[in-house]
C-alpha positions in Angstrom: 65.5 75.4 113.9 63.9 74.2 117.0 61.5 76.3 119.2 64.3 76.8 121.9 66.9 78.3 119.6 67.2 81.9 119.4 66.3 83.7 115.9 68.9 86.2 116.0 72.2 87.1 118.1 70.4 89.7 119.9 67.9 87.2 121.1 70.7 85.1 122.3 72.2 88.0 124.3 68.9 88.7 125.9 68.2 85.2 127.3 68.5 85.2 131.2 71.0 82.5 132.2 70.4 83.1 136.0 72.9 83.4 138.7 76.3 81.7 138.5 76.8 78.6 140.4 79.0 79.5 143.4 80.0 75.7 144.0 81.6 75.7 140.6 84.1 78.5 141.7 85.8 76.0 144.1 86.3 73.4 141.2 88.6 76.0 139.3 92.1 75.1 138.8 95.0 76.9 137.1 96.0 75.7 133.8 98.9 73.2 133.7 102.2 74.6 132.6 102.6 71.8 129.9 99.3 72.9 128.5 100.3 76.6 128.3 103.6 75.4 126.6 101.7 73.4 124.2 99.4 76.3 123.4 102.0 78.9 123.1 104.1 76.6 120.6 100.8 76.2 118.6 100.4 79.9 118.4 104.1 80.6 117.5 103.7 77.8 114.7 100.8 79.4 113.1 102.4 82.8 113.4 105.5 81.5 111.6 103.4 79.9 108.8 101.6 83.1 108.5 104.9 85.3 108.1 106.4 82.7 105.7 103.3 82.7 103.5 103.2 86.4 103.6 106.9 86.7 102.6 106.3 84.0 99.8 103.9 86.4 98.2 105.2 89.9 99.0 109.0 88.9 98.8 109.3 88.3 95.0 107.1 91.2 94.0 109.0 93.7 96.3 112.3 92.5 94.8 111.0 93.0 91.3 109.5 96.5 92.1 112.9 97.4 93.6 114.9 96.2 90.7 112.5 98.1 88.2 112.9 101.2 90.3 116.8 100.9 90.0 116.6 100.5 86.3 114.2 103.4 85.7 116.0 105.7 88.1 119.7 104.8 86.4 119.7 107.6 84.0 117.4 109.9 85.9 118.3 112.5 88.8 117.9 112.1 92.5 114.5 113.3 93.9 115.0 117.0 95.0 117.7 117.6 92.7 117.7 119.2 89.0 119.8 118.3 86.2 122.3 120.8 85.3 
């Protein structure tokens, strides 16, 4: 660690950065439409991979649990009803 690096996050937040440079406000440009499309597609791909991986793990377990539920309730009664 060098002398100028803050020790903790609180020290980093307490550093005075001064006033913003007003000349940089004039340089601001809106994001290009193709960039936004690329970003949107990248996020959608990551969400798709997350959904597929979640279903890959939870899907078979859910199927097995439902199968076992049907087997164990085959000879039993429905919830809330009594056997006569």
